[in-house]
DRENDO-1510 file (C-alpha; in Angstrom, 1 decimal, always signed):
<recs>
REC; n; res; u; v; w
REC; 1; MET; +103.5; +118.1; +83.3 .
REC; 2; GLU; +106.9; +116.4; +83.8 .
REC; 3; ASP; +107.6; +118.7; +86.7 .
REC; 4; LEU; +104.4; +117.7; +88.3 .
REC; 5; ILE; +105.2; +114.0; +88.0 .
REC; 6; ALA; +108.7; +114.5; +89.2 .
REC; 7; ARG; +107.5; +116.4; +92.3 .
REC; 8; VAL; +104.9; +113.7; +93.1 .
REC; 9; VAL; +107.5; +111.0; +92.8 .
REC; 10; GLU; +110.1; +112.9; +94.8 .
REC; 11; ASN; +107.5; +113.7; +97.6 .
REC; 12; LEU; +106.3; +110.1; +97.7 .
REC; 13; LEU; +109.8; +108.7; +97.9 .
REC; 14; GLY; +110.6; +111.3; +100.6 .
REC; 15; ARG; +108.1; +109.6; +102.9 .
REC; 16; ILE; +110.3; +106.5; +103.3 .
REC; 17; GLY; +113.0; +108.2; +105.3 .
REC; 18; GLY; +111.2; +111.3; +106.5 .
REC; 19; PRO; +109.4; +112.0; +109.7 .
REC; 20; MET; +106.5; +109.7; +110.7 .
REC; 21; SER; +107.9; +106.9; +108.6 .
REC; 22; PHE; +106.6; +104.4; +111.3 .
REC; 23; ARG; +103.2; +104.7; +109.7 .
REC; 24; LEU; +104.5; +103.1; +106.5 .
REC; 25; VAL; +104.7; +99.8; +108.6 .
REC; 26; CYS; +102.0; +100.3; +111.1 .
REC; 27; GLN; +99.1; +101.1; +108.7 .
REC; 28; PRO; +99.6; +98.1; +106.4 .
REC; 29; LEU; +99.9; +95.9; +109.5 .
REC; 30; MET; +96.5; +97.3; +110.7 .
REC; 31; ALA; +95.1; +96.6; +107.2 .
REC; 32; LEU; +96.4; +93.1; +107.4 .
REC; 33; GLY; +94.7; +92.6; +110.8 .
REC; 34; PHE; +91.3; +93.8; +109.4 .
REC; 35; ALA; +91.9; +91.6; +106.3 .
REC; 36; ALA; +92.5; +88.6; +108.6 .
REC; 37; ARG; +89.4; +89.2; +110.5 .
REC; 38; ALA; +87.3; +89.6; +107.4 .
REC; 39; GLY; +88.9; +86.6; +105.7 .
REC; 40; ILE; +88.1; +84.4; +108.7 .
REC; 41; ARG; +84.5; +85.7; +108.6 .
REC; 42; ASP; +84.3; +84.9; +104.9 .
REC; 43; ALA; +85.6; +81.4; +105.4 .
REC; 44; LYS; +83.1; +80.7; +108.2 .
REC; 45; ALA; +80.3; +82.0; +106.0 .
REC; 46; GLY; +81.5; +79.9; +103.1 .
REC; 47; ARG; +82.1; +83.0; +100.8 .
REC; 48; PRO; +84.7; +82.9; +98.1 .
REC; 49; PRO; +87.9; +85.0; +98.3 .
REC; 50; TYR; +87.1; +88.7; +98.3 .
REC; 51; PHE; +89.3; +90.2; +95.6 .
REC; 52; TRP; +88.4; +87.6; +93.0 .
REC; 53; THR; +84.7; +87.9; +93.8 .
REC; 54; LEU; +84.9; +91.7; +93.2 .
REC; 55; PHE; +85.5; +90.9; +89.5 .
REC; 56; THR; +83.2; +88.0; +89.1 .
REC; 57; ALA; +80.2; +89.1; +91.1 .
REC; 58; ALA; +77.0; +90.5; +89.6 .
REC; 59; PRO; +77.1; +94.4; +89.5 .
REC; 60; GLY; +74.6; +94.8; +92.3 .
REC; 61; HIS; +76.4; +92.3; +94.6 .
REC; 62; ARG; +79.7; +94.1; +93.8 .
REC; 63; TRP; +78.6; +97.3; +95.4 .
REC; 64; GLU; +77.6; +95.3; +98.5 .
REC; 65; LEU; +81.1; +93.7; +98.6 .
REC; 66; LEU; +82.7; +97.1; +98.2 .
REC; 67; ARG; +80.6; +98.5; +101.1 .
REC; 68; ASP; +81.6; +95.6; +103.3 .
REC; 69; GLY; +85.3; +96.2; +102.5 .
REC; 70; TRP; +85.0; +99.9; +103.1 .
REC; 71; LYS; +83.5; +99.2; +106.6 .
REC; 72; ASP; +86.6; +97.2; +107.4 .
REC; 73; VAL; +89.3; +99.4; +105.9 .
REC; 74; GLY; +87.7; +102.8; +105.9 .
REC; 75; GLN; +89.0; +103.8; +109.3 .
REC; 76; ILE; +92.5; +102.8; +108.3 .
REC; 77; PHE; +92.1; +104.8; +105.1 .
REC; 78; LEU; +91.0; +107.9; +107.0 .
REC; 79; LEU; +93.8; +107.5; +109.5 .
REC; 80; ALA; +96.3; +107.2; +106.7 .
REC; 81; ALA; +94.9; +110.3; +105.0 .
REC; 82; VAL; +95.0; +112.4; +108.2 .
REC; 83; LEU; +98.6; +111.2; +109.0 .
REC; 84; ASP; +99.7; +112.0; +105.5 .
REC; 85; ALA; +98.2; +115.5; +105.7 .
REC; 86; ILE; +100.1; +116.1; +108.9 .
REC; 87; TYR; +103.3; +114.8; +107.3 .
REC; 88; GLN; +102.8; +117.1; +104.3 .
REC; 89; ILE; +102.2; +120.1; +106.5 .
REC; 90; ILE; +105.4; +119.3; +108.5 .
REC; 91; THR; +107.6; +118.7; +105.4 .
REC; 92; VAL; +106.3; +120.8; +102.6 .
REC; 93; ARG; +103.9; +123.2; +104.4 .
REC; 94; TRP; +101.1; +122.4; +102.0 .
REC; 95; ILE; +98.6; +119.5; +101.4 .
REC; 96; TYR; +98.7; +117.8; +98.0 .
REC; 97; PRO; +95.4; +115.9; +97.8 .
REC; 98; VAL; +96.5; +113.5; +95.0 .
REC; 99; GLU; +99.6; +112.5; +96.9 .
REC; 100; LEU; +97.5; +112.1; +100.0 .
REC; 101; LEU; +95.0; +109.8; +98.2 .
REC; 102; ILE; +97.9; +107.7; +96.7 .
REC; 103; VAL; +99.5; +107.2; +100.1 .
REC; 104; ALA; +96.2; +106.4; +101.9 .
REC; 105; PHE; +95.2; +104.0; +99.2 .
REC; 106; THR; +98.6; +102.3; +99.1 .
REC; 107; LEU; +98.8; +101.9; +102.9 .
REC; 108; ALA; +95.2; +100.8; +103.5 .
REC; 109; PHE; +93.5; +99.3; +100.5 .
REC; 110; ILE; +96.3; +97.5; +98.7 .
REC; 111; PRO; +97.3; +95.3; +101.7 .
REC; 112; TYR; +93.6; +94.7; +102.5 .
REC; 113; LEU; +92.6; +93.7; +99.0 .
REC; 114; LEU; +95.6; +91.5; +98.5 .
REC; 115; PHE; +95.5; +89.6; +101.8 .
REC; 116; ARG; +91.8; +89.2; +102.6 .
REC; 117; GLY; +91.5; +86.4; +100.0 .
REC; 118; ILE; +94.7; +84.7; +101.3 .
REC; 119; PHE; +93.3; +84.8; +104.8 .
REC; 120; THR; +90.0; +83.4; +103.6 .
REC; 121; ARG; +91.8; +80.4; +102.0 .
REC; 122; LEU; +94.0; +79.8; +105.1 .
REC; 123; ALA; +91.0; +80.0; +107.4 .
REC; 124; ARG; +89.1; +77.6; +105.2 .
REC; 125; LEU; +92.0; +75.1; +105.4 .
REC; 126; VAL; +92.2; +75.4; +109.2 .
REC; 127; LEU; +88.4; +75.0; +109.5 .
REC; 128; GLN; +88.4; +71.9; +107.2 .
REC; 129; ARG; +91.2; +70.2; +109.2 .
REC; 130; GLY; +89.2; +70.8; +112.4 .
REC; 131; ARG; +86.3; +68.8; +111.2 .
</recs>
């Protein structure tokens, strides 16, 4: 088990300086763009910040919020998964699905979840000043 964890950590850290490292910057920036668009849309609709609402919403509404978020970030997640599969084939000649999911989730969902609420708050401030 320790060997497995050591391999995963080593492979994940190898992505930083390895081939195709440009995606480690580009994909989170794309996620931020989608988060900004969704945050502005939330502010105009008067909806509360996204991430917090995921925890406080009724269970039925939570699934609706998750589907809405997936529509925005799903393409970036799939792109991250495909690019990581290509990276793995180039570097280790194999595809490790768990590593692929970790990388895709980190590059797509984390920035989106963290920044959509921030963009909602910023857009709300700008909209209130414009009145």
